[in-house]
DOKE-374224 format. One record per atom (N, C-alpha, C): residue in one letter; y, z, x; atom name. Coordinates in nm, 4 decimals. Example, Ala and Ser with C-alpha at 12.3 -4.5 7.8 and 13.67 -1.06 7.14 Angstrom:
# DOKE-374224
residuo:A, py:-0.5690, pz:0.7800, px:1.3190, atomo:N .
residuo:A, py:-0.4500, pz:0.7800, px:1.2300, atomo:CA .
residuo:A, py:-0.3300, pz:0.7800, px:1.3200, atomo:C .
residuo:S, py:-0.2250, pz:0.7080, px:1.2850, atomo:N .
residuo:S, py:-0.1060, pz:0.7140, px:1.3670, atomo:CA .
residuo:S, py:0.0030, pz:0.7870, px:1.2900, atomo:C .
# end
This chain:
# DOKE-374224
residuo:M, py:-0.1228, pz:-0.0015, px:0.0830, atomo:N .
residuo:M, py:-0.0021, pz:0.0002, px:-0.0020, atomo:CA .
residuo:M, py:0.1214, pz:0.0009, px:0.0884, atomo:C .
residuo:S, py:0.2178, pz:-0.0832, px:0.0564, atomo:N .
residuo:S, py:0.3439, pz:-0.0935, px:0.1319, atomo:CA .
residuo:S, py:0.4269, pz:0.0292, px:0.1006, atomo:C .
residuo:S, py:0.5010, pz:0.0790, px:0.2034, atomo:N .
residuo:S, py:0.5918, pz:0.1865, px:0.1715, atomo:CA .
residuo:S, py:0.7346, pz:0.1352, px:0.1564, atomo:C .
residuo:R, py:0.7477, pz:0.0023, px:0.1457, atomo:N .
residuo:R, py:0.8783, pz:-0.0581, px:0.1199, atomo:CA .
residuo:R, py:0.9166, pz:-0.0546, px:-0.0250, atomo:C .
residuo:V, py:1.0290, pz:-0.0033, px:-0.0623, atomo:N .
residuo:V, py:1.0747, pz:0.0127, px:-0.1974, atomo:CA .
residuo:V, py:1.1129, pz:-0.1291, px:-0.2503, atomo:C .
residuo:P, py:1.0602, pz:-0.1756, px:-0.3579, atomo:N .
residuo:P, py:1.0952, pz:-0.3032, px:-0.4164, atomo:CA .
residuo:P, py:1.2405, pz:-0.2987, px:-0.4689, atomo:C .
residuo:R, py:1.3150, pz:-0.4012, px:-0.4496, atomo:N .
residuo:R, py:1.4540, pz:-0.4060, px:-0.4934, atomo:CA .
residuo:R, py:1.4489, pz:-0.4839, px:-0.6242, atomo:C .
residuo:T, py:1.4194, pz:-0.4116, px:-0.7302, atomo:N .
residuo:T, py:1.4175, pz:-0.4679, px:-0.8624, atomo:CA .
residuo:T, py:1.4463, pz:-0.3596, px:-0.9651, atomo:C .
residuo:V, py:1.4613, pz:-0.4009, px:-1.0872, atomo:N .
residuo:V, py:1.4827, pz:-0.3086, px:-1.2001, atomo:CA .
residuo:V, py:1.3826, pz:-0.3584, px:-1.3092, atomo:C .
residuo:K, py:1.3120, pz:-0.2569, px:-1.3711, atomo:N .
residuo:K, py:1.2146, pz:-0.2908, px:-1.4665, atomo:CA .
residuo:K, py:1.2503, pz:-0.2151, px:-1.5969, atomo:C .
residuo:A, py:1.2344, pz:-0.2866, px:-1.7094, atomo:N .
residuo:A, py:1.2516, pz:-0.2303, px:-1.8463, atomo:CA .
residuo:A, py:1.1234, pz:-0.1728, px:-1.8910, atomo:C .
residuo:L, py:1.1355, pz:-0.0593, px:-1.9607, atomo:N .
residuo:L, py:1.0189, pz:0.0050, px:-2.0264, atomo:CA .
residuo:L, py:1.0534, pz:0.0716, px:-2.1552, atomo:C .
residuo:D, py:0.9596, pz:0.0787, px:-2.2474, atomo:N .
residuo:D, py:0.9837, pz:0.1466, px:-2.3749, atomo:CA .
residuo:D, py:0.9612, pz:0.2951, px:-2.3556, atomo:C .
residuo:T, py:1.0001, pz:0.3665, px:-2.4606, atomo:N .
residuo:T, py:0.9880, pz:0.5126, px:-2.4521, atomo:CA .
residuo:T, py:0.8460, pz:0.5589, px:-2.4293, atomo:C .
residuo:T, py:0.7473, pz:0.4993, px:-2.4966, atomo:N .
residuo:T, py:0.6063, pz:0.5345, px:-2.4791, atomo:CA .
residuo:T, py:0.5594, pz:0.5301, px:-2.3373, atomo:C .
residuo:E, py:0.5936, pz:0.4144, px:-2.2698, atomo:N .
residuo:E, py:0.5622, pz:0.3920, px:-2.1341, atomo:CA .
residuo:E, py:0.6327, pz:0.4891, px:-2.0348, atomo:C .
residuo:L, py:0.7537, pz:0.5129, px:-2.0674, atomo:N .
residuo:L, py:0.8262, pz:0.6138, px:-1.9868, atomo:CA .
residuo:L, py:0.7663, pz:0.7523, px:-1.9974, atomo:C .
residuo:I, py:0.7306, pz:0.7930, px:-2.1135, atomo:N .
residuo:I, py:0.6682, pz:0.9223, px:-2.1330, atomo:CA .
residuo:I, py:0.5294, pz:0.9226, px:-2.0554, atomo:C .
residuo:R, py:0.4607, pz:0.8178, px:-2.0576, atomo:N .
residuo:R, py:0.3323, pz:0.8084, px:-1.9828, atomo:CA .
residuo:R, py:0.3628, pz:0.8247, px:-1.8334, atomo:C .
residuo:L, py:0.4588, pz:0.7571, px:-1.7823, atomo:N .
residuo:L, py:0.4911, pz:0.7719, px:-1.6355, atomo:CA .
residuo:L, py:0.5416, pz:0.9151, px:-1.5967, atomo:C .
residuo:D, py:0.6115, pz:0.9758, px:-1.6920, atomo:N .
residuo:D, py:0.6603, pz:1.1062, px:-1.6615, atomo:CA .
residuo:D, py:0.5369, pz:1.2044, px:-1.6617, atomo:C .
residuo:A, py:0.4363, pz:1.1833, px:-1.7548, atomo:N .
residuo:A, py:0.3236, pz:1.2728, px:-1.7529, atomo:CA .
residuo:A, py:0.2412, pz:1.2439, px:-1.6228, atomo:C .
residuo:E, py:0.2370, pz:1.1250, px:-1.5762, atomo:N .
residuo:E, py:0.1696, pz:1.1013, px:-1.4542, atomo:CA .
residuo:E, py:0.2396, pz:1.1662, px:-1.3379, atomo:C .
residuo:A, py:0.3719, pz:1.1704, px:-1.3354, atomo:N .
residuo:A, py:0.4454, pz:1.2375, px:-1.2290, atomo:CA .
residuo:A, py:0.4169, pz:1.3893, px:-1.2312, atomo:C .
residuo:I, py:0.3992, pz:1.4433, px:-1.3432, atomo:N .
residuo:I, py:0.3649, pz:1.5831, px:-1.3601, atomo:CA .
residuo:I, py:0.2227, pz:1.6058, px:-1.3089, atomo:C .
residuo:E, py:0.1326, pz:1.5181, px:-1.3508, atomo:N .
residuo:E, py:-0.0098, pz:1.5339, px:-1.3082, atomo:CA .
residuo:E, py:-0.0216, pz:1.5222, px:-1.1559, atomo:C .
residuo:Y, py:0.0530, pz:1.4292, px:-1.0952, atomo:N .
residuo:Y, py:0.0483, pz:1.4088, px:-0.9530, atomo:CA .
residuo:Y, py:0.1239, pz:1.5097, px:-0.8688, atomo:C .
residuo:G, py:0.1930, pz:1.5923, px:-0.9357, atomo:N .
residuo:G, py:0.2692, pz:1.6987, px:-0.8681, atomo:CA .
residuo:G, py:0.4021, pz:1.6536, px:-0.8059, atomo:C .
residuo:F, py:0.4550, pz:1.5401, px:-0.8520, atomo:N .
residuo:F, py:0.5812, pz:1.4895, px:-0.8037, atomo:CA .
residuo:F, py:0.6942, pz:1.5838, px:-0.8415, atomo:C .
residuo:N, py:0.7970, pz:1.5901, px:-0.7582, atomo:N .
residuo:N, py:0.9083, pz:1.6772, px:-0.7790, atomo:CA .
residuo:N, py:0.9961, pz:1.6332, px:-0.8913, atomo:C .
residuo:R, py:1.0230, pz:1.5020, px:-0.9111, atomo:N .
residuo:R, py:1.1090, pz:1.4460, px:-1.0102, atomo:CA .
residuo:R, py:1.0292, pz:1.4106, px:-1.1348, atomo:C .
residuo:N, py:1.0402, pz:1.4943, px:-1.2347, atomo:N .
residuo:N, py:0.9857, pz:1.4658, px:-1.3656, atomo:CA .
residuo:N, py:1.0699, pz:1.5428, px:-1.4602, atomo:C .
residuo:H, py:1.0400, pz:1.5232, px:-1.5939, atomo:N .
residuo:H, py:1.1262, pz:1.5891, px:-1.6949, atomo:CA .
residuo:H, py:1.0569, pz:1.7020, px:-1.7651, atomo:C .
residuo:G, py:0.9381, pz:1.7320, px:-1.7324, atomo:N .
residuo:G, py:0.8630, pz:1.8397, px:-1.7955, atomo:CA .
residuo:G, py:0.7934, pz:1.7968, px:-1.9219, atomo:C .
residuo:H, py:0.6855, pz:1.8658, px:-1.9492, atomo:N .
residuo:H, py:0.6048, pz:1.8320, px:-2.0697, atomo:CA .
residuo:H, py:0.6895, pz:1.8270, px:-2.1958, atomo:C .
residuo:G, py:0.6907, pz:1.7119, px:-2.2620, atomo:N .
residuo:G, py:0.7473, pz:1.6988, px:-2.3962, atomo:CA .
residuo:G, py:0.9016, pz:1.6797, px:-2.4010, atomo:C .
residuo:W, py:0.9696, pz:1.6910, px:-2.2875, atomo:N .
residuo:W, py:1.1119, pz:1.6725, px:-2.2931, atomo:CA .
residuo:W, py:1.1601, pz:1.5372, px:-2.3330, atomo:C .
residuo:L, py:1.1021, pz:1.4314, px:-2.2719, atomo:N .
residuo:L, py:1.1371, pz:1.2988, px:-2.3045, atomo:CA .
residuo:L, py:1.1012, pz:1.2686, px:-2.4524, atomo:C .
residuo:A, py:0.9890, pz:1.3046, px:-2.4952, atomo:N .
residuo:A, py:0.9470, pz:1.2753, px:-2.6327, atomo:CA .
residuo:A, py:1.0475, pz:1.3366, px:-2.7310, atomo:C .
residuo:E, py:1.0951, pz:1.4495, px:-2.6989, atomo:N .
residuo:E, py:1.1900, pz:1.5236, px:-2.7881, atomo:CA .
residuo:E, py:1.3297, pz:1.4649, px:-2.7915, atomo:C .
residuo:H, py:1.3747, pz:1.4110, px:-2.6783, atomo:N .
residuo:H, py:1.5146, pz:1.3657, px:-2.6663, atomo:CA .
residuo:H, py:1.5436, pz:1.2218, px:-2.6496, atomo:C .
residuo:L, py:1.4430, pz:1.1365, px:-2.6197, atomo:N .
residuo:L, py:1.4748, pz:0.9937, px:-2.6069, atomo:CA .
residuo:L, py:1.4743, pz:0.9267, px:-2.7325, atomo:C .
residuo:A, py:1.5492, pz:0.8242, px:-2.7509, atomo:N .
residuo:A, py:1.5468, pz:0.7359, px:-2.8653, atomo:CA .
residuo:A, py:1.4055, pz:0.6658, px:-2.8697, atomo:C .
residuo:P, py:1.3400, pz:0.6836, px:-2.9755, atomo:N .
residuo:P, py:1.2000, pz:0.6333, px:-2.9797, atomo:CA .
residuo:P, py:1.1840, pz:0.4837, px:-2.9618, atomo:C .
residuo:Q, py:1.2805, pz:0.4051, px:-3.0133, atomo:N .
residuo:Q, py:1.2671, pz:0.2669, px:-3.0070, atomo:CA .
residuo:Q, py:1.3545, pz:0.1982, px:-2.8899, atomo:C .
residuo:A, py:1.4142, pz:0.2800, px:-2.8019, atomo:N .
residuo:A, py:1.4971, pz:0.2321, px:-2.7012, atomo:CA .
residuo:A, py:1.4211, pz:0.1683, px:-2.5847, atomo:C .
residuo:V, py:1.4955, pz:0.0873, px:-2.5125, atomo:N .
residuo:V, py:1.4494, pz:0.0332, px:-2.3780, atomo:CA .
residuo:V, py:1.5220, pz:0.1111, px:-2.2776, atomo:C .
residuo:H, py:1.4491, pz:0.1586, px:-2.1714, atomo:N .
residuo:H, py:1.5020, pz:0.2320, px:-2.0672, atomo:CA .
residuo:H, py:1.4758, pz:0.1449, px:-1.9357, atomo:C .
residuo:Y, py:1.5487, pz:0.1823, px:-1.8299, atomo:N .
residuo:Y, py:1.5494, pz:0.1023, px:-1.7066, atomo:CA .
residuo:Y, py:1.5122, pz:0.1885, px:-1.5852, atomo:C .
residuo:L, py:1.4343, pz:0.1359, px:-1.5019, atomo:N .
residuo:L, py:1.3778, pz:0.2042, px:-1.3887, atomo:CA .
residuo:L, py:1.4073, pz:0.1257, px:-1.2586, atomo:C .
residuo:R, py:1.4743, pz:0.1932, px:-1.1570, atomo:N .
residuo:R, py:1.5043, pz:0.1202, px:-1.0348, atomo:CA .
residuo:R, py:1.4577, pz:0.2110, px:-0.9134, atomo:C .
residuo:P, py:1.3554, pz:0.1633, px:-0.8427, atomo:N .
residuo:P, py:1.3219, pz:0.2391, px:-0.7253, atomo:CA .
residuo:P, py:1.4299, pz:0.2360, px:-0.6176, atomo:C .
residuo:V, py:1.4610, pz:0.3556, px:-0.5564, atomo:N .
residuo:V, py:1.5712, pz:0.3565, px:-0.4592, atomo:CA .
residuo:V, py:1.5309, pz:0.4167, px:-0.3253, atomo:C .
residuo:M, py:1.4286, pz:0.4876, px:-0.3146, atomo:N .
residuo:M, py:1.3927, pz:0.5450, px:-0.1847, atomo:CA .
residuo:M, py:1.2370, pz:0.5800, px:-0.1801, atomo:C .
residuo:V, py:1.1837, pz:0.5850, px:-0.0677, atomo:N .
residuo:V, py:1.0511, pz:0.6266, px:-0.0436, atomo:CA .
residuo:V, py:1.0557, pz:0.7861, px:-0.0331, atomo:C .
residuo:H, py:0.9607, pz:0.8483, px:-0.1054, atomo:N .
residuo:H, py:0.9531, pz:0.9872, px:-0.0961, atomo:CA .
residuo:H, py:0.8154, pz:1.0317, px:-0.0464, atomo:C .
residuo:R, py:0.8067, pz:1.1214, px:0.0411, atomo:N .
residuo:R, py:0.6830, pz:1.1681, px:0.0941, atomo:CA .
residuo:R, py:0.6502, pz:1.3093, px:0.0469, atomo:C .
residuo:A, py:0.5305, pz:1.3335, px:0.0009, atomo:N .
residuo:A, py:0.4929, pz:1.4656, px:-0.0471, atomo:CA .
residuo:A, py:0.3861, pz:1.5160, px:0.0425, atomo:C .
residuo:G, py:0.4267, pz:1.6142, px:0.1281, atomo:N .
residuo:G, py:0.3297, pz:1.6656, px:0.2259, atomo:CA .
residuo:G, py:0.2104, pz:1.7455, px:0.1626, atomo:C .
residuo:R, py:0.2458, pz:1.8118, px:0.0478, atomo:N .
residuo:R, py:0.1354, pz:1.8886, px:-0.0182, atomo:CA .
residuo:R, py:0.0367, pz:1.8081, px:-0.0961, atomo:C .
residuo:R, py:0.0719, pz:1.6800, px:-0.1220, atomo:N .
residuo:R, py:-0.0249, pz:1.5891, px:-0.2006, atomo:CA .
residuo:R, py:-0.0273, pz:1.4608, px:-0.1146, atomo:C .
residuo:P, py:-0.0947, pz:1.4577, px:-0.0014, atomo:N .
residuo:P, py:-0.0907, pz:1.3361, px:0.0811, atomo:CA .
residuo:P, py:-0.1651, pz:1.2195, px:0.0139, atomo:C .
residuo:E, py:-0.2522, pz:1.2380, px:-0.0805, atomo:N .
residuo:E, py:-0.3074, pz:1.1300, px:-0.1533, atomo:CA .
residuo:E, py:-0.2124, pz:1.0547, px:-0.2383, atomo:C .
residuo:F, py:-0.0979, pz:1.1074, px:-0.2687, atomo:N .
residuo:F, py:0.0104, pz:1.0428, px:-0.3483, atomo:CA .
residuo:F, py:0.1328, pz:1.0242, px:-0.2651, atomo:C .
residuo:S, py:0.1156, pz:1.0102, px:-0.1372, atomo:N .
residuo:S, py:0.2324, pz:0.9912, px:-0.0485, atomo:CA .
residuo:S, py:0.2128, pz:0.8652, px:0.0349, atomo:C .
residuo:P, py:0.3066, pz:0.7851, px:0.0460, atomo:N .
residuo:P, py:0.4367, pz:0.7915, px:-0.0183, atomo:CA .
residuo:P, py:0.4380, pz:0.7450, px:-0.1593, atomo:C .
residuo:H, py:0.5457, pz:0.7865, px:-0.2325, atomo:N .
residuo:H, py:0.5731, pz:0.7376, px:-0.3667, atomo:CA .
residuo:H, py:0.7171, pz:0.7043, px:-0.3658, atomo:C .
residuo:W, py:0.7656, pz:0.6563, px:-0.4879, atomo:N .
residuo:W, py:0.9098, pz:0.6098, px:-0.4987, atomo:CA .
residuo:W, py:0.9880, pz:0.7001, px:-0.5845, atomo:C .
residuo:R, py:1.1020, pz:0.7313, px:-0.5387, atomo:N .
residuo:R, py:1.1928, pz:0.8039, px:-0.6194, atomo:CA .
residuo:R, py:1.2844, pz:0.6888, px:-0.6905, atomo:C .
residuo:C, py:1.2881, pz:0.6958, px:-0.8193, atomo:N .
residuo:C, py:1.3566, pz:0.5923, px:-0.8999, atomo:CA .
residuo:C, py:1.4749, pz:0.6521, px:-0.9767, atomo:C .
residuo:M, py:1.5815, pz:0.5661, px:-0.9859, atomo:N .
residuo:M, py:1.6888, pz:0.5940, px:-1.0844, atomo:CA .
residuo:M, py:1.6435, pz:0.5493, px:-1.2199, atomo:C .
residuo:L, py:1.6799, pz:0.6269, px:-1.3197, atomo:N .
residuo:L, py:1.6517, pz:0.5892, px:-1.4575, atomo:CA .
residuo:L, py:1.7854, pz:0.5804, px:-1.5437, atomo:C .
residuo:L, py:1.7903, pz:0.4792, px:-1.6259, atomo:N .
residuo:L, py:1.8918, pz:0.4632, px:-1.7211, atomo:CA .
residuo:L, py:1.8275, pz:0.4886, px:-1.8538, atomo:C .
residuo:L, py:1.8508, pz:0.6059, px:-1.9126, atomo:N .
residuo:L, py:1.7798, pz:0.6503, px:-2.0368, atomo:CA .
residuo:L, py:1.8791, pz:0.6281, px:-2.1604, atomo:C .
residuo:T, py:1.8289, pz:0.6079, px:-2.2721, atomo:N .
residuo:T, py:1.8947, pz:0.6127, px:-2.3987, atomo:CA .
residuo:T, py:1.8388, pz:0.7266, px:-2.4786, atomo:C .
residuo:M, py:1.9339, pz:0.8157, px:-2.5155, atomo:N .
residuo:M, py:1.8937, pz:0.9330, px:-2.5848, atomo:CA .
residuo:M, py:1.8939, pz:0.9050, px:-2.7379, atomo:C .
residuo:R, py:1.8414, pz:1.0029, px:-2.8116, atomo:N .
residuo:R, py:1.8399, pz:0.9914, px:-2.9605, atomo:CA .
residuo:R, py:1.9761, pz:0.9783, px:-3.0174, atomo:C .
residuo:D, py:2.0797, pz:1.0382, px:-2.9528, atomo:N .
residuo:D, py:2.2161, pz:1.0243, px:-3.0049, atomo:CA .
residuo:D, py:2.2825, pz:0.8980, px:-2.9640, atomo:C .
residuo:G, py:2.2092, pz:0.8074, px:-2.8924, atomo:N .
residuo:G, py:2.2691, pz:0.6824, px:-2.8441, atomo:CA .
residuo:G, py:2.3347, pz:0.6883, px:-2.7075, atomo:C .
residuo:Q, py:2.3583, pz:0.8067, px:-2.6605, atomo:N .
residuo:Q, py:2.4162, pz:0.8254, px:-2.5189, atomo:CA .
residuo:Q, py:2.3230, pz:0.7720, px:-2.4146, atomo:C .
residuo:E, py:2.3827, pz:0.7062, px:-2.3148, atomo:N .
residuo:E, py:2.3066, pz:0.6582, px:-2.1980, atomo:CA .
residuo:E, py:2.3282, pz:0.7707, px:-2.0913, atomo:C .
residuo:V, py:2.2169, pz:0.8075, px:-2.0191, atomo:N .
residuo:V, py:2.2323, pz:0.9023, px:-1.9193, atomo:CA .
residuo:V, py:2.1434, pz:0.8609, px:-1.7985, atomo:C .
residuo:F, py:2.1871, pz:0.9206, px:-1.6872, atomo:N .
residuo:F, py:2.1287, pz:0.8900, px:-1.5600, atomo:CA .
residuo:F, py:2.0187, pz:0.9996, px:-1.5306, atomo:C .
residuo:S, py:1.9055, pz:0.9621, px:-1.4739, atomo:N .
residuo:S, py:1.8055, pz:1.0610, px:-1.4367, atomo:CA .
residuo:S, py:1.7271, pz:0.9993, px:-1.3217, atomo:C .
residuo:L, py:1.6321, pz:1.0847, px:-1.2647, atomo:N .
residuo:L, py:1.5471, pz:1.0395, px:-1.1618, atomo:CA .
residuo:L, py:1.4006, pz:1.0653, px:-1.1984, atomo:C .
residuo:L, py:1.3085, pz:0.9834, px:-1.1493, atomo:N .
residuo:L, py:1.1699, pz:1.0008, px:-1.1721, atomo:CA .
residuo:L, py:1.0967, pz:0.9501, px:-1.0527, atomo:C .
residuo:D, py:0.9970, pz:1.0294, px:-1.0078, atomo:N .
residuo:D, py:0.9045, pz:0.9853, px:-0.9022, atomo:CA .
residuo:D, py:0.7901, pz:0.9030, px:-0.9626, atomo:C .
residuo:I, py:0.7620, pz:0.7904, px:-0.9030, atomo:N .
residuo:I, py:0.6663, pz:0.6956, px:-0.9449, atomo:CA .
residuo:I, py:0.5656, pz:0.6607, px:-0.8426, atomo:C .
residuo:W, py:0.4411, pz:0.6600, px:-0.8837, atomo:N .
residuo:W, py:0.3323, pz:0.6164, px:-0.7950, atomo:CA .
residuo:W, py:0.3404, pz:0.4636, px:-0.7921, atomo:C .
residuo:P, py:0.3560, pz:0.3987, px:-0.6707, atomo:N .
residuo:P, py:0.3720, pz:0.2568, px:-0.6623, atomo:CA .
residuo:P, py:0.2767, pz:0.1683, px:-0.7364, atomo:C .
residuo:P, py:0.1476, pz:0.1935, px:-0.7395, atomo:N .
residuo:P, py:0.0617, pz:0.1092, px:-0.8257, atomo:CA .
residuo:P, py:0.1016, pz:0.1129, px:-0.9717, atomo:C .
residuo:S, py:0.1476, pz:0.2275, px:-1.0220, atomo:N .
residuo:S, py:0.1907, pz:0.2335, px:-1.1614, atomo:CA .
residuo:S, py:0.3075, pz:0.1488, px:-1.1818, atomo:C .
residuo:F, py:0.4081, pz:0.1515, px:-1.0913, atomo:N .
residuo:F, py:0.5263, pz:0.0729, px:-1.0977, atomo:CA .
residuo:F, py:0.4907, pz:-0.0804, px:-1.0929, atomo:C .
residuo:D, py:0.3968, pz:-0.1162, px:-1.0033, atomo:N .
residuo:D, py:0.3551, pz:-0.2560, px:-0.9915, atomo:CA .
residuo:D, py:0.3004, pz:-0.3121, px:-1.1234, atomo:C .
residuo:Q, py:0.2383, pz:-0.2248, px:-1.2108, atomo:N .
residuo:Q, py:0.1829, pz:-0.2689, px:-1.3350, atomo:CA .
residuo:Q, py:0.2834, pz:-0.3010, px:-1.4470, atomo:C .
residuo:L, py:0.4029, pz:-0.2493, px:-1.4243, atomo:N .
residuo:L, py:0.5081, pz:-0.2781, px:-1.5274, atomo:CA .
residuo:L, py:0.5471, pz:-0.4222, px:-1.5204, atomo:C .
residuo:P, py:0.5698, pz:-0.4888, px:-1.6350, atomo:N .
residuo:P, py:0.6018, pz:-0.6290, px:-1.6248, atomo:CA .
residuo:P, py:0.7495, pz:-0.6472, px:-1.5665, atomo:C .
residuo:E, py:0.7556, pz:-0.7614, px:-1.5040, atomo:N .
residuo:E, py:0.8898, pz:-0.7979, px:-1.4530, atomo:CA .
residuo:E, py:0.9497, pz:-0.8937, px:-1.5610, atomo:C .
residuo:A, py:1.0381, pz:-0.8392, px:-1.6346, atomo:N .
residuo:A, py:1.0857, pz:-0.9166, px:-1.7522, atomo:CA .
residuo:A, py:1.2353, pz:-0.9388, px:-1.7530, atomo:C .
residuo:L, py:1.3141, pz:-0.8898, px:-1.6620, atomo:N .
residuo:L, py:1.4554, pz:-0.8998, px:-1.6689, atomo:CA .
residuo:L, py:1.5037, pz:-1.0127, px:-1.5730, atomo:C .
residuo:D, py:1.6062, pz:-1.0755, px:-1.6205, atomo:N .
residuo:D, py:1.6704, pz:-1.1842, px:-1.5347, atomo:CA .
residuo:D, py:1.7661, pz:-1.1149, px:-1.4322, atomo:C .
residuo:L, py:1.8032, pz:-1.1895, px:-1.3299, atomo:N .
residuo:L, py:1.8834, pz:-1.1320, px:-1.2222, atomo:CA .
residuo:L, py:2.0166, pz:-1.0771, px:-1.2718, atomo:C .
residuo:T, py:2.0854, pz:-1.1397, px:-1.3653, atomo:N .
residuo:T, py:2.2162, pz:-1.0983, px:-1.4204, atomo:CA .
residuo:T, py:2.1931, pz:-0.9628, px:-1.4849, atomo:C .
residuo:T, py:2.0986, pz:-0.9408, px:-1.5596, atomo:N .
residuo:T, py:2.0694, pz:-0.8181, px:-1.6377, atomo:CA .
residuo:T, py:2.0346, pz:-0.7109, px:-1.5301, atomo:C .
residuo:K, py:1.9627, pz:-0.7368, px:-1.4329, atomo:N .
residuo:K, py:1.9269, pz:-0.6390, px:-1.3296, atomo:CA .
residuo:K, py:2.0523, pz:-0.5946, px:-1.2589, atomo:C .
residuo:Q, py:2.1374, pz:-0.6916, px:-1.2253, atomo:N .
residuo:Q, py:2.2635, pz:-0.6518, px:-1.1542, atomo:CA .
residuo:Q, py:2.3513, pz:-0.5685, px:-1.2414, atomo:C .
residuo:A, py:2.3554, pz:-0.5971, px:-1.3699, atomo:N .
residuo:A, py:2.4392, pz:-0.5156, px:-1.4617, atomo:CA .
residuo:A, py:2.3832, pz:-0.3706, px:-1.4716, atomo:C .
residuo:I, py:2.2516, pz:-0.3581, px:-1.4735, atomo:N .
residuo:I, py:2.1887, pz:-0.2237, px:-1.4849, atomo:CA .
residuo:I, py:2.2166, pz:-0.1486, px:-1.3523, atomo:C .
residuo:V, py:2.1997, pz:-0.2079, px:-1.2362, atomo:N .
residuo:V, py:2.2249, pz:-0.1438, px:-1.1096, atomo:CA .
residuo:V, py:2.3710, pz:-0.1018, px:-1.1118, atomo:C .
residuo:Q, py:2.4610, pz:-0.1791, px:-1.1531, atomo:N .
residuo:Q, py:2.6027, pz:-0.1441, px:-1.1507, atomo:CA .
residuo:Q, py:2.6295, pz:-0.0184, px:-1.2428, atomo:C .
residuo:R, py:2.5641, pz:-0.0148, px:-1.3570, atomo:N .
residuo:R, py:2.5758, pz:0.1036, px:-1.4531, atomo:CA .
residuo:R, py:2.5129, pz:0.2262, px:-1.3911, atomo:C .
residuo:L, py:2.4041, pz:0.2086, px:-1.3205, atomo:N .
residuo:L, py:2.3424, pz:0.3270, px:-1.2533, atomo:CA .
residuo:L, py:2.4250, pz:0.3804, px:-1.1437, atomo:C .
residuo:E, py:2.4850, pz:0.2860, px:-1.0590, atomo:N .
residuo:E, py:2.5468, pz:0.3319, px:-0.9361, atomo:CA .
residuo:E, py:2.6968, pz:0.3646, px:-0.9590, atomo:C .
residuo:C, py:2.7642, pz:0.2998, px:-1.0555, atomo:N .
residuo:C, py:2.9062, pz:0.3111, px:-1.0719, atomo:CA .
residuo:C, py:2.9511, pz:0.3388, px:-1.2103, atomo:C .
residuo:G, py:2.8540, pz:0.3648, px:-1.2984, atomo:N .
residuo:G, py:2.8921, pz:0.3635, px:-1.4458, atomo:CA .
residuo:G, py:2.9459, pz:0.5015, px:-1.4921, atomo:C .
residuo:G, py:2.9512, pz:0.6021, px:-1.4008, atomo:N .
residuo:G, py:2.9993, pz:0.7292, px:-1.4499, atomo:CA .
residuo:G, py:2.9168, pz:0.7959, px:-1.5590, atomo:C .
residuo:L, py:2.7857, pz:0.7665, px:-1.5528, atomo:N .
residuo:L, py:2.6947, pz:0.8168, px:-1.6538, atomo:CA .
residuo:L, py:2.6737, pz:0.9651, px:-1.6429, atomo:C .
residuo:P, py:2.6649, pz:1.0393, px:-1.7475, atomo:N .
residuo:P, py:2.6278, pz:1.1795, px:-1.7339, atomo:CA .
residuo:P, py:2.4795, pz:1.1891, px:-1.6925, atomo:C .
residuo:T, py:2.4531, pz:1.2940, px:-1.6132, atomo:N .
residuo:T, py:2.3093, pz:1.3140, px:-1.5768, atomo:CA .
residuo:T, py:2.2250, pz:1.3693, px:-1.6904, atomo:C .
residuo:Q, py:2.1012, pz:1.3591, px:-1.6837, atomo:N .
residuo:Q, py:2.0114, pz:1.4160, px:-1.7867, atomo:CA .
residuo:Q, py:2.0451, pz:1.5742, px:-1.7926, atomo:C .
residuo:A, py:2.0650, pz:1.6410, px:-1.6882, atomo:N .
residuo:A, py:2.0960, pz:1.7848, px:-1.6948, atomo:CA .
residuo:A, py:2.2254, pz:1.8107, px:-1.7666, atomo:C .
residuo:Q, py:2.3301, pz:1.7270, px:-1.7384, atomo:N .
residuo:Q, py:2.4584, pz:1.7488, px:-1.8092, atomo:CA .
residuo:Q, py:2.4412, pz:1.7192, px:-1.9574, atomo:C .
residuo:W, py:2.3714, pz:1.6131, px:-1.9931, atomo:N .
residuo:W, py:2.3513, pz:1.5861, px:-2.1316, atomo:CA .
residuo:W, py:2.2748, pz:1.7024, px:-2.1960, atomo:C .
residuo:A, py:2.1727, pz:1.7553, px:-2.1331, atomo:N .
residuo:A, py:2.0933, pz:1.8660, px:-2.1916, atomo:CA .
residuo:A, py:2.1779, pz:1.9852, px:-2.2150, atomo:C .
residuo:D, py:2.2701, pz:2.0121, px:-2.1133, atomo:N .
residuo:D, py:2.3538, pz:2.1297, px:-2.1259, atomo:CA .
residuo:D, py:2.4503, pz:2.1171, px:-2.2499, atomo:C .
residuo:L, py:2.4941, pz:1.9957, px:-2.2774, atomo:N .
residuo:L, py:2.5914, pz:1.9718, px:-2.3871, atomo:CA .
residuo:L, py:2.5175, pz:1.9660, px:-2.5259, atomo:C .
residuo:N, py:2.3838, pz:1.9478, px:-2.5233, atomo:N .
residuo:N, py:2.3082, pz:1.9288, px:-2.6478, atomo:CA .
residuo:N, py:2.2013, pz:2.0367, px:-2.6720, atomo:C .
residuo:K, py:2.2399, pz:2.1585, px:-2.6292, atomo:N .
residuo:K, py:2.1442, pz:2.2740, px:-2.6501, atomo:CA .
residuo:K, py:2.1490, pz:2.3202, px:-2.7973, atomo:C .
# end
């Protein structure tokens, strides 16, 4: 497996994102949202976006190292877009379809990096 992070953005539905979050919990990755949090707060029919940004190494779980730390653009039940992070096992990322055109990918990267999005933690604090 290559430890090079792919420079792409992938779209995924809420169900798939919840599955990847559960996998991150199962594999002991640091960046996950905790059992049930995404199901409770994400818009059920929304499309979310995932962008790998760095290689992460987990010394305590060498069988899952390296993996990728990804930026997430989430759409919450209230329609708010928020920024979050999720650690992804590369084979799981590779199985996601490549469905976005270059212009869409660039727009998502721009929103993730410069969009002034609230973080998942900020959103959660405001919506207790």
